[in-house]
N, C-alpha and C positions, 0 to 999 in steps of 0.2 A: 498452462499448468492445471487449471480446473478440469481440463479434459483428461488428465492423467498422462499427458505426453509433454515432455520437457521441450520448450521452444528453442533451447540452445543446442542440445545434443540429440534430440528426438528419441531419447530413452523413455521407456514406460516405468521407470523406477522413481515415480513421484509419490511422496508421502505428504499427508495432510494432518493438521490438528488445529484446534482453536486455541488462541492465546498461548501459543507455544514459545514465543520469543518475548522475554521480559526486558524492558529497558527502564532503568530507574528503579525506585523502590516500590512503586505501586503495581498492582496487578493490572495487566494490560499496558497500553501505551499512553503516556501522558502527552496530551496534544497542546503544544505551546500556542498561546493566544486564544485557545478555545476553552481553557480552564476546565477540562474534563478528561476522563480516562476512557479510552476507546477499547473496544474488544476487536480482535483481529482473527483472520483466517490465514494460516501460514502453510506454504507449500515449499518443499525442498526436494530437489532431484539428488538422489544418493549416488548417481553415476558421475555427475560433473560438479555438483555443489551449487548449482543455480538455485536461487531462492526468490520467492515472491510473497508479498504480504499485502493483505487487503483489509481495510476497515470493514466491519460488519455494518449493514445499513442501520441508520438511526440518527439521532440528533447531532452526533459529533461531525458527521459529514456536512450538515447544514452550517454548523458553527465554523468549520474550516472554510466553506464557500463564502461566508460573510467576512471572515477576518484575514485570510491569507491572500496574497496577491495572485492573480490569475496569470498564467503563462500563455501568451498568445502564440498560435502556430506561426512558424517562421515564414511560411509562404503567403501569409495574409498581412498586408500593410495596414497599419492603424493610423488615424490622424495623429500627427506629431512624431511618428516613428522616423528614424533616420536611416 
């Protein structure tokens, strides 16, 4: 999406804004477990409706890395995996 091409329909009808999607009452996104509000970059394809949202770099990403569980890739077995 950041390239201006939709990965779903291959259209060049991708639009961008910062903090364009509000969730909850605060400006930006409230991040559960990180006790902070994150700023975002929002991309929408107006041809098919596909949407991507990214946190802007900063302390919120580090807080998420510390507090949220990490999803391991399915093709890598970890000790204790079944």
